[in-house]
Residue frames as a rotation matrix with the C-alpha (Angstrom) as fourth column:
MET 1
-0.969 -0.239 0.062 -8.77
-0.202 0.621 -0.757 12.34
0.143 -0.746 -0.650 -46.39
THR 2
-0.244 0.925 -0.292 -11.86
0.268 0.354 0.896 10.48
0.932 0.141 -0.334 -45.57
MET 3
0.303 0.488 0.818 -14.04
-0.636 -0.536 0.555 11.29
0.710 -0.689 0.148 -42.60
ARG 4
0.936 0.048 -0.350 -13.03
0.178 0.792 0.584 8.03
0.305 -0.608 0.733 -40.83
ILE 5
0.044 -0.994 -0.099 -9.36
0.825 0.092 -0.557 8.94
0.563 -0.057 0.824 -40.91
LEU 6
-0.329 -0.136 0.935 -10.05
-0.143 -0.971 -0.191 12.46
0.933 -0.196 0.300 -39.64
ILE 7
0.623 0.611 0.488 -12.05
-0.611 -0.009 0.791 11.08
0.488 -0.791 0.368 -36.72
GLY 8
0.849 -0.274 -0.452 -9.62
0.377 0.913 0.156 8.20
0.370 -0.303 0.878 -36.07
ILE 9
-0.079 -0.967 0.241 -6.47
0.411 -0.252 -0.876 10.32
0.908 0.029 0.418 -35.71
PRO 10
-0.186 0.010 0.982 -7.69
-0.709 -0.694 -0.127 12.38
0.681 -0.720 0.136 -32.70
ALA 11
0.831 0.542 0.128 -9.04
-0.488 0.598 0.635 9.20
0.267 -0.591 0.761 -31.09
VAL 12
0.547 -0.715 -0.436 -5.62
0.548 0.699 -0.459 7.53
0.633 0.012 0.774 -31.33
PHE 13
-0.414 -0.723 0.554 -3.91
0.046 -0.624 -0.780 10.55
0.909 -0.298 0.291 -29.72
LEU 14
0.207 0.574 0.793 -6.54
-0.828 -0.329 0.454 10.65
0.521 -0.750 0.407 -26.96
VAL 15
0.952 0.125 -0.278 -5.98
-0.003 0.916 0.402 6.96
0.305 -0.382 0.872 -26.13
MET 16
0.137 -0.980 -0.143 -2.20
0.618 0.198 -0.761 7.47
0.774 0.016 0.633 -26.14
PHE 17
-0.346 -0.247 0.905 -2.49
-0.374 -0.849 -0.375 10.52
0.860 -0.468 0.202 -23.86
VAL 18
0.544 0.642 0.540 -4.81
-0.760 0.103 0.642 8.86
0.357 -0.759 0.544 -21.35
SER 19
0.904 -0.178 -0.388 -2.74
0.247 0.959 0.136 5.67
0.348 -0.219 0.911 -21.18
THR 20
-0.055 -0.997 -0.058 0.54
0.703 0.003 -0.711 7.55
0.709 -0.080 0.701 -20.62
ALA 21
-0.184 -0.011 0.983 -0.70
-0.311 -0.948 -0.068 10.49
0.933 -0.318 0.171 -18.54
GLN 22
0.295 0.365 0.883 -2.09
-0.948 -0.004 0.319 8.47
0.119 -0.931 0.345 -15.64
PRO 23
-0.798 -0.573 -0.189 -0.44
-0.536 0.817 -0.213 5.38
0.276 -0.069 -0.959 -14.20
ARG 24
0.003 0.792 -0.611 -2.74
-0.043 0.611 0.791 2.43
0.999 0.024 0.036 -13.67
ALA 25
0.584 0.332 0.740 -4.06
-0.695 -0.266 0.668 2.17
0.419 -0.905 0.076 -10.12
ASP 26
0.981 -0.185 -0.058 -2.29
0.190 0.862 0.470 -1.14
-0.036 -0.472 0.881 -9.46
GLU 27
0.255 -0.939 0.229 1.09
0.594 -0.035 -0.803 0.31
0.763 0.341 0.550 -10.53
SER 28
0.045 -0.230 0.972 0.92
-0.503 -0.846 -0.177 2.96
0.863 -0.481 -0.154 -7.82
TRP 29
0.688 0.266 0.676 0.52
-0.724 0.322 0.610 0.13
-0.055 -0.909 0.414 -5.30
ALA 30
0.640 -0.483 -0.598 3.36
-0.023 0.765 -0.643 -2.07
0.768 0.425 0.478 -6.63
GLY 31
-0.381 -0.916 0.128 5.82
-0.283 -0.016 -0.959 -3.43
0.880 -0.402 -0.253 -4.11
THR 32
0.001 0.267 -0.964 5.71
0.823 0.547 0.152 -4.15
0.568 -0.793 -0.219 -0.40
TRP 33
-0.016 0.146 0.989 4.42
-0.255 -0.957 0.137 -1.50
0.967 -0.250 0.053 2.00
PHE 34
-0.416 -0.128 -0.901 4.94
0.790 0.440 -0.427 -1.24
0.451 -0.889 -0.082 5.75
THR 35
0.739 0.670 0.075 3.12
0.505 -0.624 0.597 0.80
0.446 -0.403 -0.799 8.34
CYS 36
-0.018 -0.713 0.701 5.00
-0.173 -0.688 -0.705 3.70
0.985 -0.134 -0.111 9.86
GLU 37
-0.348 -0.213 -0.913 6.20
0.703 0.585 -0.405 2.76
0.620 -0.782 -0.054 13.36
PHE 38
-0.838 -0.098 -0.536 5.56
0.492 -0.561 -0.666 6.12
-0.235 -0.822 0.518 14.99
ALA 39
-0.630 0.744 0.223 2.11
-0.327 -0.514 0.793 6.84
0.704 0.426 0.568 13.53
LYS 40
-0.854 0.477 0.205 -0.94
-0.075 0.278 -0.958 6.68
-0.514 -0.834 -0.201 15.77
SER 41
-0.252 0.851 0.460 -4.60
0.680 0.494 -0.542 6.01
-0.689 0.177 -0.703 15.00
ARG 42
0.696 0.513 0.502 -5.17
0.718 -0.496 -0.489 9.38
-0.002 0.701 -0.713 13.29
THR 43
0.752 -0.544 -0.372 -1.80
-0.342 -0.805 0.485 11.05
-0.563 -0.237 -0.792 13.78
PRO 44
0.847 -0.475 -0.239 0.89
-0.116 0.274 -0.955 10.88
0.519 0.836 0.177 11.09
PRO 45
0.537 -0.718 -0.443 4.40
0.841 0.494 0.218 9.74
0.062 -0.490 0.869 12.05
HIS 46
0.897 -0.234 -0.375 6.69
-0.066 -0.910 0.410 12.41
-0.437 -0.343 -0.831 13.50
ASP 47
-0.019 -0.993 0.114 9.76
-0.093 0.116 0.989 10.89
-0.996 0.009 -0.094 11.78
SER 48
0.020 0.132 -0.991 8.49
-0.953 -0.297 -0.059 11.09
-0.302 0.946 0.119 8.16
CYS 49
0.908 0.407 0.101 8.10
-0.385 0.904 -0.187 7.29
-0.168 0.131 0.977 8.30
ALA 50
0.085 -0.965 -0.247 11.84
-0.898 0.033 -0.440 6.66
0.432 0.259 -0.864 8.67
MET 51
-0.850 -0.282 0.444 11.05
-0.474 0.776 -0.415 3.70
-0.228 -0.564 -0.794 10.94
PHE 52
-0.241 0.755 -0.610 8.72
-0.611 0.370 0.699 0.90
0.754 0.542 0.372 9.80
ASP 53
0.247 0.428 0.869 6.58
-0.874 0.486 0.009 -1.35
-0.418 -0.762 0.494 11.95
ASP 54
-0.727 -0.567 0.387 7.20
-0.394 0.807 0.441 -5.08
-0.562 0.168 -0.810 11.50
GLU 55
-0.167 0.752 0.637 3.84
0.582 0.597 -0.552 -5.51
-0.796 0.279 -0.538 9.72
GLY 56
-0.626 -0.056 -0.778 2.93
-0.481 -0.757 0.442 -4.51
-0.613 0.651 0.447 6.20
PHE 57
0.381 0.865 0.326 0.99
-0.025 0.362 -0.932 -5.29
-0.924 0.347 0.160 3.03
ARG 58
-0.894 -0.443 0.064 1.18
0.065 0.013 0.998 -6.13
-0.443 0.897 0.017 -0.64
PHE 59
0.213 0.936 -0.280 -1.41
-0.278 -0.216 -0.936 -5.13
-0.937 0.277 0.215 -3.19
SER 60
-0.490 -0.468 -0.735 -0.91
-0.827 -0.016 0.562 -7.25
-0.274 0.884 -0.379 -6.32
GLY 61
-0.946 0.045 -0.320 -2.35
-0.137 0.842 0.523 -9.88
0.293 0.538 -0.790 -8.60
GLY 62
-0.095 0.995 0.023 -5.87
-0.342 -0.054 0.938 -9.13
0.935 0.081 0.345 -7.40
ARG 63
0.390 0.151 -0.908 -4.91
0.680 0.618 0.394 -10.18
0.621 -0.771 0.139 -3.86
PHE 64
0.502 -0.219 0.836 -4.34
-0.622 -0.763 0.174 -8.31
0.600 -0.608 -0.520 -0.61
THR 65
0.396 -0.481 -0.782 -1.43
0.460 0.841 -0.284 -9.90
0.795 -0.247 0.554 1.27
TYR 66
0.949 -0.146 0.279 -0.30
-0.315 -0.442 0.840 -9.37
0.001 -0.885 -0.465 4.85
VAL 67
0.353 -0.896 -0.269 3.49
0.243 0.366 -0.898 -9.36
0.904 0.251 0.347 5.34
ARG 68
0.976 -0.123 0.178 5.65
-0.206 -0.275 0.939 -9.46
-0.066 -0.954 -0.294 8.45
ILE 69
0.213 -0.972 -0.101 9.41
-0.721 -0.087 -0.688 -9.05
0.660 0.219 -0.719 8.80
THR 70
0.835 0.147 -0.530 11.02
0.108 0.901 0.421 -12.14
0.539 -0.408 0.737 10.35
GLU 71
0.241 -0.845 -0.478 14.46
0.958 0.285 -0.020 -10.99
0.154 -0.453 0.878 11.46
SER 72
0.329 -0.168 0.929 14.76
0.005 -0.984 -0.180 -7.63
0.944 0.064 -0.323 13.15
ASP 73
0.017 -0.376 -0.927 16.87
0.967 0.241 -0.080 -6.74
0.253 -0.895 0.368 16.15
GLU 74
-0.294 -0.058 0.954 16.02
0.177 -0.984 -0.005 -3.03
0.939 0.167 0.300 16.08
THR 75
-0.491 0.026 -0.871 15.91
0.865 0.132 -0.484 -1.50
0.102 -0.991 -0.087 19.57
ALA 76
-0.972 0.064 -0.228 14.42
-0.022 -0.983 -0.185 1.94
-0.236 -0.174 0.956 18.76
CYS 77
-0.558 0.829 0.025 10.84
0.445 0.274 0.853 0.67
0.700 0.487 -0.522 18.41
ARG 78
-0.147 0.621 0.770 7.83
-0.647 -0.649 0.400 2.27
0.748 -0.440 0.497 20.07
GLY 79
0.789 0.501 0.354 7.32
-0.570 0.385 0.726 0.95
0.227 -0.775 0.590 23.58
GLU 80
-0.096 -0.956 0.279 10.92
-0.980 0.140 0.141 -0.35
-0.174 -0.260 -0.950 23.60
LYS 81
0.685 0.373 0.626 9.79
-0.242 0.927 -0.287 -3.59
-0.688 0.045 0.725 21.95
VAL 82
-0.313 -0.932 -0.185 12.96
-0.590 0.038 0.807 -5.01
-0.745 0.362 -0.561 20.44
GLY 83
-0.901 -0.212 0.378 12.61
0.131 0.698 0.704 -6.40
-0.413 0.684 -0.601 16.92
GLN 84
-0.038 0.968 0.247 9.08
0.799 0.178 -0.575 -5.11
-0.600 0.175 -0.780 16.24
CYS 85
0.875 0.228 -0.426 10.26
-0.084 -0.797 -0.598 -2.42
-0.476 0.559 -0.679 13.83
PHE 86
0.070 -0.903 0.424 13.07
0.863 0.268 0.428 -1.72
-0.500 0.336 0.798 11.37
ARG 87
-0.245 -0.271 -0.931 14.64
-0.072 -0.952 0.296 1.24
-0.967 0.139 0.214 9.63
ARG 88
0.759 0.638 -0.127 13.18
-0.105 -0.073 -0.992 2.19
-0.642 0.766 0.012 6.27
ASP 89
0.524 -0.628 -0.576 16.65
-0.848 -0.316 -0.426 2.44
0.085 0.711 -0.698 4.73
ARG 90
0.068 -0.457 0.887 17.61
-0.405 0.800 0.443 -1.11
-0.912 -0.390 -0.130 5.73
PRO 91
-0.467 -0.365 -0.805 19.06
-0.851 -0.062 0.522 -2.70
-0.241 0.929 -0.281 2.57
ALA 92
-0.503 0.284 -0.816 17.43
-0.333 0.808 0.487 -6.15
0.798 0.516 -0.312 2.87
ILE 93
-0.328 0.468 0.820 14.77
-0.898 0.114 -0.424 -7.97
-0.292 -0.876 0.383 4.89
SER 94
-0.930 0.215 -0.298 13.14
0.106 0.934 0.341 -11.40
0.352 0.285 -0.892 5.16
ILE 95
-0.484 0.837 0.257 9.36
-0.872 -0.437 -0.220 -11.66
-0.072 -0.330 0.941 5.38
ARG 96
-0.829 0.464 0.311 6.51
0.441 0.886 -0.146 -14.11
-0.343 0.016 -0.939 5.80
THR 97
-0.793 0.590 -0.151 3.27
-0.572 -0.636 0.519 -13.57
0.210 0.498 0.842 3.91
SER 98
-0.711 0.677 0.192 -0.36
0.462 0.655 -0.598 -14.50
-0.531 -0.336 -0.778 4.40
ASP 99
-0.739 0.502 0.450 -3.22
0.344 -0.293 0.892 -13.98
0.580 0.813 0.044 1.95
ARG 100
-0.795 0.458 -0.398 -5.91
0.246 -0.356 -0.902 -11.63
-0.555 -0.814 0.170 3.30
GLY 101
0.108 0.992 0.069 -8.44
0.372 0.024 -0.928 -11.58
-0.922 0.125 -0.366 0.50
LYS 102
0.093 0.082 0.992 -9.50
0.996 -0.018 -0.092 -10.40
0.010 0.996 -0.084 -2.89
LEU 103
-0.361 -0.372 -0.855 -8.37
0.411 -0.887 0.212 -6.94
-0.837 -0.275 0.473 -3.94
ASP 104
0.378 0.451 0.809 -9.98
0.919 -0.286 -0.271 -4.35
0.109 0.846 -0.522 -6.20
LEU 105
-0.447 -0.644 -0.621 -7.81
0.649 -0.711 0.269 -1.29
-0.615 -0.283 0.736 -6.83
GLY 106
0.602 0.631 0.490 -9.42
0.798 -0.497 -0.340 1.93
0.029 0.596 -0.803 -8.05
PRO 107
-0.015 -0.654 0.756 -7.93
0.533 -0.645 -0.547 5.33
0.846 0.395 0.359 -8.82
ASP 108
-0.253 -0.032 0.967 -9.11
-0.549 -0.818 -0.170 6.79
0.797 -0.574 0.189 -5.49
ARG 109
0.323 0.399 0.858 -9.90
-0.931 0.297 0.212 3.75
-0.170 -0.867 0.468 -3.33
ILE 110
-0.750 -0.408 -0.520 -9.16
-0.472 0.882 -0.011 0.10
0.463 0.237 -0.854 -2.65
ARG 111
0.410 0.859 0.307 -11.60
-0.894 0.311 0.322 -2.66
0.181 -0.407 0.895 -1.77
VAL 112
-0.775 -0.628 -0.074 -10.68
-0.575 0.749 -0.329 -5.79
0.262 -0.212 -0.941 0.14
ARG 113
0.442 0.879 -0.181 -12.99
-0.718 0.467 0.516 -8.80
0.538 -0.098 0.837 0.28
TYR 114
-0.706 -0.666 -0.239 -12.15
-0.295 0.584 -0.756 -10.93
0.643 -0.463 -0.609 3.31
LEU 115
-0.929 0.349 -0.120 -14.26
0.305 0.545 -0.781 -13.23
-0.207 -0.763 -0.613 5.48
LEU 116
-0.292 0.883 0.367 -17.43
0.953 0.238 0.186 -12.61
0.077 0.404 -0.911 3.42
CYS 117
0.641 0.468 -0.608 -17.29
0.529 -0.844 -0.092 -8.82
-0.556 -0.263 -0.789 3.76
THR 118
0.090 -0.586 0.805 -15.96
0.893 -0.311 -0.326 -6.16
0.442 0.748 0.496 1.36
GLN 119
0.410 -0.067 -0.910 -14.28
0.627 -0.703 0.335 -3.15
-0.662 -0.708 -0.247 2.95
THR 120
0.602 -0.207 0.771 -13.60
0.572 -0.563 -0.597 0.08
0.558 0.800 -0.220 1.07
PHE 121
0.197 -0.626 -0.754 -10.57
0.735 -0.415 0.536 2.15
-0.649 -0.660 0.379 1.98
TYR 122
0.949 0.017 0.314 -9.66
0.221 -0.748 -0.626 5.60
0.224 0.664 -0.713 0.68
PHE 123
0.247 -0.932 -0.264 -6.17
0.884 0.105 0.456 7.01
-0.397 -0.346 0.850 0.43
ARG 124
0.980 -0.130 0.153 -4.09
-0.042 -0.877 -0.478 10.10
0.197 0.462 -0.865 -0.20
ASP 125
0.325 -0.942 -0.089 -0.39
0.824 0.328 -0.462 10.63
0.464 0.077 0.882 -0.66
ALA 126
0.940 -0.265 -0.213 1.82
-0.092 -0.801 0.592 12.77
-0.327 -0.537 -0.778 1.53
GLU 127
0.488 -0.808 -0.330 5.49
-0.850 -0.355 -0.389 13.50
0.197 0.470 -0.860 0.92
HIS 128
-0.533 -0.837 0.125 6.88
-0.832 0.493 -0.255 10.49
0.152 -0.240 -0.959 2.84
TYR 129
-0.882 0.295 0.368 3.92
0.104 0.883 -0.458 8.11
-0.460 -0.365 -0.809 3.18
ARG 130
-0.607 0.792 -0.064 0.42
-0.169 -0.050 0.984 7.21
0.777 0.608 0.164 2.01
GLU 131
-0.778 0.449 0.439 -2.53
-0.515 -0.057 -0.855 7.58
-0.359 -0.892 0.276 4.38
ILE 132
-0.657 0.604 -0.451 -5.31
-0.002 0.597 0.802 4.98
0.754 0.527 -0.391 4.19
TRP 133
-0.804 0.461 0.375 -8.61
-0.478 -0.124 -0.870 5.03
-0.354 -0.879 0.320 6.06
PRO 134
-0.794 0.544 0.272 -11.77
0.588 0.801 0.112 2.87
-0.157 0.249 -0.956 5.99
ASP 135
-0.507 0.770 0.387 -15.15
-0.033 -0.466 0.884 3.92
0.861 0.436 0.262 4.68
GLU 136
-0.441 0.412 0.797 -17.73
-0.881 -0.369 -0.297 4.74
0.172 -0.833 0.526 7.37
LYS 137
0.739 0.672 0.043 -19.47
-0.673 0.734 0.096 1.42
0.033 -0.100 0.994 6.72
ARG 138
-0.256 -0.966 0.042 -16.94
-0.958 0.247 -0.147 -1.01
0.131 -0.078 -0.988 8.14
CYS 139
0.261 0.175 -0.949 -16.59
-0.160 0.978 0.136 -4.77
0.952 0.117 0.284 8.09
PHE 140
0.985 0.170 0.042 -16.31
-0.074 0.190 0.979 -6.42
0.158 -0.967 0.200 11.49
TRP 141
0.505 -0.859 -0.081 -12.59
0.848 0.477 0.232 -7.01
-0.161 -0.185 0.969 10.86
ALA 142
-0.063 -0.509 0.858 -11.82
0.602 -0.705 -0.374 -3.39
0.796 0.493 0.351 9.90
HIS 143
-0.144 -0.076 -0.987 -10.86
0.933 -0.342 -0.110 -0.75
-0.329 -0.937 0.121 12.44
LYS 144
0.866 0.489 -0.108 -11.56
0.453 -0.857 -0.247 2.99
-0.213 0.164 -0.963 12.51
ARG 145
0.282 -0.841 -0.462 -7.85
0.183 -0.425 0.886 3.79
-0.942 -0.335 0.034 12.52
HIS 146
0.877 -0.200 -0.437 -5.97
-0.481 -0.379 -0.791 5.41
-0.008 0.904 -0.428 9.71
PHE 147
0.597 -0.747 0.292 -2.90
0.630 0.662 0.406 3.64
-0.497 -0.058 0.866 8.37
TYR 148
0.691 -0.534 -0.488 0.23
-0.657 -0.745 -0.115 5.51
-0.302 0.400 -0.865 7.41
ILE 149
0.621 -0.411 0.667 2.29
0.398 0.899 0.183 3.32
-0.675 0.152 0.722 5.10
ALA 150
0.385 -0.561 -0.733 5.29
-0.825 -0.565 -0.001 3.63
-0.414 0.605 -0.680 2.79
ARG 151
0.936 -0.075 -0.343 6.85
-0.172 0.756 -0.632 1.38
0.307 0.650 0.695 0.18
TYR 152
0.501 -0.822 0.271 9.95
-0.116 0.247 0.962 -0.55
-0.858 -0.513 0.028 1.20
GLU 153
0.766 -0.235 -0.598 12.66
-0.643 -0.286 -0.711 -0.12
-0.004 0.929 -0.370 -1.45
GLY 154
-0.209 -0.928 0.309 15.22
-0.898 0.307 0.316 -2.71
-0.388 -0.211 -0.897 -0.28
GLU 155
-0.538 -0.093 -0.838 15.71
-0.544 0.797 0.262 -6.34
0.643 0.597 -0.479 -1.22
ILE 156
0.116 0.693 0.712 13.13
-0.972 0.225 -0.060 -8.84
-0.202 -0.685 0.700 0.05
THR 157
-0.792 -0.265 -0.550 13.48
-0.350 0.935 0.052 -12.57
0.501 0.234 -0.833 0.70
GLU 158
0.272 0.932 0.238 10.35
-0.867 0.130 0.481 -14.58
0.417 -0.338 0.844 1.49
THR 159
-0.862 -0.486 0.145 10.65
-0.494 0.738 -0.460 -17.34
0.117 -0.468 -0.876 4.09
PRO 160
-0.386 0.742 -0.549 8.18
0.067 0.616 0.785 -20.21
0.920 0.266 -0.287 4.46
């Protein structure tokens, strides 16, 4: 065997291992995510995120998108606000979307460019949700609060 073949074989296996061992950052963000209804600014939800708030996000195609459920009649929402939450196990929902800026997904952070400012957020996974928090240097539109979000697994219809 020549030296090129001997060097090339381990390189091929290394590339195959790296590409299959770690999912791409954008794949871990696929889908539509909603904030946990019973989470607070820096306190995780007490219900393991079984109830979603009516607001959520999408992270795809290089864009950060705000989503909001359009038809909920749920009565068990925080503050007894009817329709401003829904159960995570609900089989189908309708949403409206609104673009909120350019998105850059990294393996340990996300960056959102919106209204001429780029905000970095960090995240970590828990058993039932993902926690997201802003970098110390915040854009004027970013808050100090932590977000506790989870992916919605049901069917989604977008309304205009």
